[in-house]
C-alpha positions in Angstrom: 87.2 106.7 -124.0 88.0 105.7 -127.5 87.3 107.9 -130.6 84.0 106.4 -131.6 82.6 106.9 -128.1 83.8 110.5 -127.8 82.2 111.1 -131.2 79.0 109.6 -130.1 79.1 111.7 -127.0 79.6 114.9 -129.1 76.6 114.2 -131.4 74.6 113.4 -128.1 75.4 116.8 -126.7 74.4 118.4 -129.9 71.2 116.5 -129.8 70.6 117.7 -126.3 71.3 121.1 -127.2 69.1 121.3 -130.0 66.3 120.0 -127.9 66.7 122.9 -125.1 67.4 125.5 -127.6 63.8 127.0 -127.2 65.2 128.4 -123.6 68.5 130.4 -124.1 69.4 130.2 -120.1 68.8 126.2 -120.3 70.8 126.0 -123.6 73.9 127.9 -122.0 73.5 125.5 -119.0 73.6 122.5 -121.0 76.3 123.7 -123.2 78.6 124.5 -120.4 77.6 121.1 -118.8 78.7 119.5 -122.1 81.9 121.2 -122.3 83.1 119.6 -119.2 82.2 116.2 -120.4 84.2 116.5 -123.7 87.8 116.3 -124.8 89.6 119.5 -125.9 89.1 118.6 -129.4 85.3 118.1 -129.2 84.8 120.9 -126.9 86.5 123.1 -129.6 84.2 121.4 -132.2 81.1 122.2 -130.1 82.0 125.7 -129.7 82.1 126.1 -133.6 78.9 124.1 -133.8 77.3 126.5 -131.3 78.2 129.8 -133.2 76.8 128.1 -136.4 73.6 126.8 -134.7 72.9 130.0 -133.1 73.7 132.1 -136.2 71.5 130.0 -138.1 68.5 130.1 -135.9 68.9 133.8 -135.6 69.1 134.2 -139.4 65.8 131.9 -139.7 64.1 133.8 -137.4 64.8 137.0 -139.0 63.7 135.5 -142.4 60.3 134.5 -141.1 59.6 137.8 -139.3 60.5 139.8 -142.6 58.4 137.6 -144.9 
């Protein structure tokens, strides 16, 4: 797989994870599946993305509740 295909794969994984984020169990299942398909570098990037994504999701949820 060349670099462009890997980047496309990473972006695809992020898109899928965003779409299933309504269900935490499904999100984790898809996240773990994505890690298996990606290179080490992209897996590391996806882990960083997940931390940021979850933080923002929790933060947005908290802000909506406190308004």
